[in-house]
N, C-alpha and C positions, 0 to 999 in steps of 0.2 A: 768243495761245496760247500753251501752256504749252515750260519750258523746256525739257522732254527734247527737243522736237522742233527746238528748235535742234540739238543737240545730234547728233541723228539725223539733219537734214540737213547738217552738217557732215562729219559719216561719207559721207555719199553720196556729198560732193562729192571727198573725197579719194577716194575709190571710184572717180571720174569716174564716177559715174549720177546725176548732181541731176538731170536732164530726170524720169527716171522718177520719182524723190523728187516732186520739186514736182507732178506731177499727180495726187499721192494725198494729197495734203494731208490733217493731222490738227487737227482743231480744239481749241483751247482745251477744258481736262474744264470749265469751266461753262456754254461756251458750247451756247445753245440748248434747256440743260435746262428752263427755265422760269421759274430765277430774276429776281427784279426786285426793285432797291433801290426805296429810298425815294426821291421825287421829283414833282413837280406834272405832276398828269394833263395829257395834252394827246394830242387824235386826230387820228388823220393822216383828210385830207379824198378821198383819193383812194388807185389804186397801180396797178403797172403789172402786166402779162400776168405768170405767170410763166416764168422763163427757160428756153432748150432742153432744159439738163441737167438730167435726170431723177435725184433720189434722190443729188444731192452740194452738197458743198460748191460750190455753184459761182455765186451774184450775190457781187460783192465790195463795188463804189465807184462811185459816179456823179459825173458833172458835171451843172450846168445854163451854157446859155446863153440870155438873154435880149435879143432887138431890139426896136428904138424901131418898127420899121413890120413889116411881115408880112413872112415868109419862104417860098421856096417849097422843099420838100424832096422826092424822087421824085413828085411831080407834087400834092402836097398842100401848103397855104398852112398857115403856125404862126406865132406871135409868138417862136419858140424852140425849143429843144431842151431834153433831159435825153438823155448818154449815156449808158451802163451797161457795167460789164461783168460778162460769166460769165466769170467765169476758166478754163473748161474750154474755151471756146471761142471766145470773139469777143467784140463790141462790138454794144452795141441801141443804137439813136437812138429816145428818144419824143419825142411830143408832150407839150405840156402837158395833155393830157387821161387821159396815161397809154397814150396806144394806141401801138404799134408802128411808126415811120416810114422806119425801115430796119434791116437785119444785117449786119452786115461779120465774114464767116468767118474772122476774123484770129488763131488762136489762145490761145495763154497769157495772157491781155492780167489785169493782176491790179487795179492803179492807173490812172485816167485824171483829168484834167482838162483844162480848156479856156482860152483865152486869144484877145485881138487885139492887133492891132499891126503885123503880120508881112504884106509883100503879096508876091504872087507876079505877073508879068505886068505888073507897076500896077494889078494889083487886091489890094484889101485882103481879107485871108483872116481866117476863124474857124478857126484850129491845135487841134486836140487832139491830147494826146498821152500816152501810157500806159505805163507798165511792164508790160512784156516779155518771159517766160520761157517760148518758145516754142524747141524746142532747135534751134540754126542761127542763131538771131538776135535771143539775148536780150539787152538794151538799151532802147532806149527807142523807139517804135515813134511815128510822127508820121503825121495825118491831116491834110486841109483843107476850108475847106466855103465858099464862095463865095456870103456874102449876097446879091449880086445877080444872084445865077442863076436859069433859070427850068425849066418841063420838068421833066428829069429827074437833077433837079441835086441833088445829094447829098452825102455825106460819101466823101472817098477818101482812097486811101493817097496820104503824100508822099515818107516816106521815114524812114530810122533815125538814132539814135543809139548808136553800139557803145560799150561800155563795158568794166573791168576786173573789175566786180560778176558774181560769181558765178550770186545770183537776184535780179535787182532784184523790189523789191516796192510802196516806196511812192512816190508821185510827185507831184508840182503844181507848176505854175508860178507864175511874178514878175514884173511888171513892176519894174523899176528906171529911172527916166524913159523914155527911147525904146530900151532894150532892154529883150527878153524872157529870161525867165531857166526853165530846166529845170531841176528838181533831181530827182533822182532817189535813193531812200533803198534799201540794199539789205537781203536778210534776215537779215543777219550784222552789220546797225549801222555799213553803212559810207554816208557821207553823200558824194556827187558831186553838183557845182554847173557847169553850161552855160550858156553866153551862146550863143541862135540867130540864126541870119542867112539870108541865101537869094544863092546862087553866082548868077553870071551868067544860067546855064541853071535856074532857077527852081527850082532844088532845094536843102532844107536845108544849112547846116553850123552847127557848134557847135564852140563854143571851151570847153575846161576850164576854170575860173575857181575852183573848190575842190574839196580833199581834206580830209574829216576822218572820226575813226572817232566812231561814236557812243558806240561801248558792246558793247552787248547787240542784239538781235532788236527791229525798230523798225519803223513803217509809216506810221503817219499824220503829214500834214504840209500847212501853211499859211503862207501871206506875208503878211505886211501892211504893204504899201508905208510908209503914212504916217508909220510910227512903224521904218523901216527892220528888223523884227523879221520871223524865221523858226521857226515852232513845230514841234516836233517830239515826238513819243508814242513815249519808249523803253516800252513794252509793259507791262515787268514793273519799272519804273523808277519814272517819270513822264512829265509835261510840261515840256518844254525850251523859250526861248526863245536862238536863235541870232541874230548878226545877219545881214539881210538880206545885207549887203554881202561879198562872199567873202572880201575881204582881212582879215577880223575872225577866219576860221581856224575853229580850236575852241571859241575861249571861247564860256560858257554861260552861262546861270543857270537851275534848275533851280524853275519858276515852283509846280508842285505835286506831291510824292513822291505816290505811289501810297497811299489812304488813305480808311479804312473810308467810304463812304455819300456822298464825294466822287469818287474815283477809284480806281477798284480794275482788278489787272490782268482782262484785260490790254489794257489803253486803245491802243483803235485811231485809228479816223478823225477827222481834222480839217475847219474849214469854217469862214471869218469870211464875217459878215453887217454891213451898213450902214445904219441910217436916222437919221428927225431923233431918235434918242434917244442916240446913239451909235456905237459898231463895238465887235463883239461873237463871241468866237471857242465853239464849239461843240464839243465833244470826246465822241467816244461812249467808253462805259466797258462797255466790252462785260460781263465779267465780272458784273456785275449787270443788263444790257441799260438803262442809263442816259443822259443826256445834260447834265453838267456846260458851264455857260455861264461866262465873265469880258469884260468888260469891259474893252476893251484899246487904249481911245483916250485913256487917260491914260496918266503916268509910270509907273506900273506897274498888270500887269493887274491886277483888283478879280472878285473871286470874286462872282459873284449869282447862283448855287442850281444846280440843275439841273431836268429834267424827262422824262418817260416817257410812252411812246407809248400808251394804252391802249385796248381794244377800244372800236368808235365804227361809225359808217359802212364803216368797215374793221376789220380785227383789227388787236392792237394789234402792239407790236413789240419783238423781243427777241433777244441775241447780234450786235447793228449790227456789219456790217465797216466799213465807208465812209458818209461821209454828204456832201451837198457844198448849198450856197446857194449861191441870185441874190438881190442887192440891190434896193431896188426895182420900177418894176414890171416884173412876172413871167408877161403875158398874165392868164389872171382871178387874179392874187394880185396886189393892187395894193400892198404894202407888204415885198413877197418871198417866196420859195418857200425852201421845205427840203426835201431829199430824203435819204432815209434807207433804205439796205437794211434784206432782213428776213431774219433766219437761217430762222427756222419761218415761212413761208405758212400760214394755216389752210385755203387749197387751194392742191392743187398744188406747185410747187417752191419756190426763193425766188425774192423779186421786191424791188420799191423800193415805198415809200410816199411821198407828196405831205402833206405838213406847210405849213400858213398860219402866216409866219410871225406875226402879229399873233394867232393863239394862242399861241404860245410866251411871246410878249411879252407879253400877259394874264395865263398863266399864272405869271410869274414876279415880274409886278410890274414889268419894266421901263422 
């Protein structure tokens, strides 16, 4: 998003009318204008229906969870799910065929992520978290899915984490050993890290373990537990690597500054994916609708090139906000699935595109 938007929202906050501003967000000036930079061409294999909010910047960020065995969501069996936000109205749950399994009218959810590692009442849960900008409940909203459930089992609201962040924006989960961490990025560059738990009543708890300032407007974040790394995109500056350990505080390294034909403003979503060839970080270079990739399992990230999603079985992708990946078997995707938000869909309003990781790997020669 352009710097003038950050200044406008700061003014809104000062006037106490941020909620109104947040629901009338203005896109970065290059987003959705058809500008596509150089990159290896890749085609998406399928797409979701358009999100329900028509004629607006609405679809924003996905998360992917794959199961080793089929699970039941609202009476339908599926090998996992994709969660996707409509940041004007709520959260969609899709199957790996792209079809809608569930919709939760939860309000102004912006970024979403998914994690395992917590149990409620002795039952292991899949936990979803989302940055929530809904007036009166700004913070992190949490949801659970019981993978052992049957019948009308689905994603359910669990609780919330309150924060001092005026406008919650980016969000990602991380695992540090047995701990589940929730990481919130504020619109103005705030960084807040929490350790999640479950109390005796089965409700979520959150302990704030890091407070830092990124600097300017930031959103995308992704963690790599194996290298103790937390990656954050500062939209008009570049890609930063922080320590995942909250004791590292504000210390960071600039992995990739904004640069033509690599990562251009505005730098948006981040996700990681792993396979037999290594672990990779994928970013959304929203300003020119491309996706740079770094190998991150070595001592320092190595830039491996970038790809773009072109017309094929479904239309190409432009102006991506968020993206997410699942490593390994993800239903019909044997080596991994990457899900990417599309700002300008050819039919209807914004939606999410599914890309086979094998096609990306082949295009970049990984």
